[in-house]
N, C-alpha and C positions, 0 to 999 in steps of 0.2 A: 949335411946338404939342406935338409928341410929348414933348419934354423936360419941358415944364411938366406934362403929364399924368403922366409918370413921377415927377417930384418930388412931386406930390400923392399918388401911390400910395405912394411911399417914406415920406412923413410918416405916412400912415394906418397903414401896415404897422408902422412903428417904434412908433407909439402902442399898437397892439394886441399886437404880438409881441415887442417889444424890439429892440435894435440888432443882435443877432447871430442873428436867425432865418434859416432857409434862404430864406424869401420875400424878405427884405431882400437877401440875396446875389443872388437872381435879378433883382431890380429893378436893383441896382447893375450887374450884367452887361449888362442891356439899356441902361442909361444909358451905359455904356462903349462899347457898339456904336453908339449914336446919335452920340456924340462922335467916334468913329473915322470914321464915314461923313462927318462934317462936316470931317474933317481936323484936329480938335483933339486931337492926339496926347497931350499931357501930361495933359489932362483925362480922356481915355479911359483912360490907364494908371492914373490915380488911382482911377477907379471900379473898374477891373478888380482892382487890388490890394486894395481894400476887400472886394470879392466873394471874392477868393482867400482872404483871411484867414478869413472866415466859413466858407467851404467846407472849408478845412483843419481848422478847429476842430470841425466836424461829421464829419470823416472821409469826406467825399464825393469819392471818388477821381475819378469820371467828371466831376463838376463842376469839380474842381481842374484836370483835364486840359483841359477846355473853355476855362476862363479862361486857362490858360497858352498855349493855342494862339492865343487872341485877342491876348494880350500880345505873343506872338512875331510875329504879323502886323503889329501896330502898330509894333513895333520895326523890323521889316523895311521897312515903309513909310517910316519915319524915316531909314533908312539904317544903323541899328545892327545890322548883320548878325550880328556875333559874339554879342551878347546874345540876338538872335532864335534863333540856333542853340542857345544854352544852354537857352532855354525849350522848344524842340522836343525837345532831347535829354532834358530832364526828363520830358516827356510820354511819350516812348518808354520810358524806364526805369520809369515808373509803370505803364504799361499792359502792359509785357512784362518783368516782374521776372525771369523765368527766363533770358531772353536777356541781360539785364544782368549776372546772376550769371555766366553762361558767359563773357562777354567779359572780366570781371574776373579769371577764373581763368586765362586764357591769357597 
């Protein structure tokens, strides 16, 4: 039921705001979370990647970090630990750019 409600919301939002609005990104994130809770890893990652693309286009650093954390958690649940660590590392570099620069200098 929740997924059908989200799909309806997504359709309305796309009609009103276009395919790359921040509201669309938020709905796609929620759809990814629903699919993740259901154990539908591939589907959840697909929704997260769509949300990620839109968030990056709008320069929404915190939203990008949130989506990357979600992707990392799904990858970890699937057993793709190396890819999950890459997502987590990207989040840390985004949110702590000064620390990232310091570690690159050493």
